[in-house]
N, C-alpha and C positions, 0 to 999 in steps of 0.2 A: 652230476646232479647229486649233492648231499643234502640230505633232508631227513628230518625226524617227523616220521608221520604219526597223528593222532589217531587213535582208535575209539575214540569217545567225542560225541557231539550231541548238543542238547536237543536238537531237532532231528538229526538223521541217523536212521537206525544201523545197527551194527554191519548186517551183512551188505547193506546199500554203501556203507562207507568203504567197505572191504573191495567191494567191485570198483568203486571210483578210484581208489588206490592202484589197484591192478591196472586199470584203464590208463591212468598217468604214467604208470612205469611204461606200458606197452606202447604208448604215443611218444615217449621221450625216446625210445630204443629207435621206433620207426623213423623219427625226425632226424636222428643223428645217421643212421644207416643211410638215409637219402641224400646227405650231403655229398658234395662233389669230392671224389677221390684223387689225391696227388698222383702223378705218372708212375712213381715206382712203389705204389701201395695196391694190394690186391682187394682188401676189405676193411671195414672198421670193426675192431675188436673192443670188448669192454672188460675193464676191471671192476668187480663187483665186491661189495662187503654189506654184511648184514649183522646186526646186532640188537640186542636189547636196549644197549645205550652205544654212544659214540665210542666210548672206551673200550667196550667189549666187543666191537664189530670184528668178524672173521671173513676172510676171503671165501667167496662162494662163485660158482660157475653161473653164467647168463640163464641158463635153463633151470636153475634151482630159485630164481626169484619168486614166483608163485608160490612153491612149497615154503619158502621163508615166511612169506606174508601170512600163509595159512599157518605156520607155526606160531607166530605171534597171536593170532585170533585163538588157537587152542590152548596157549598158555595163559589167555586172558590178561594179556598187557594192555596198558593204557596208552603206550606209544611204542615204537621201535624205530632204529636208525637204518638208512639205506643210501648207500653210496655206490654211484654208477659213474664212472670215468671212462671216456672215449680214448681209444689208442689205436694207431694204424696197425694193421695185420698183413703179414705175408705168408702165403702159402709154401709149404715145403713138401718136397716130392718124397714119396715113401721109398724106402730102400728096397731094391729087387733082390729077392731070395733065390738064388739058383737051385736050392733043393726043391722047392715047390713046383719047378717045371720038369714033368716027366712025360 
């Protein structure tokens, strides 16, 4: 999903529009996570970018999506850019510390 979201609408009020954007993002993430996994993949991961414009977009974590949308509202922007790309993820084992076992 690569999209420029508008925060202004002639009929829809601001808070309602923000809720609709957050819902659309959440729905997209859920739809992508529910897709069938290939055999060698553990989960679906996401590369996310947020910016006031497409050129100024910076990498963010998936958990910071709602905070980024709230940031756009707080800065009173008319629009913002959001990019969410799906990639396969593999779990890695944590290294075992011998010192912690006593």
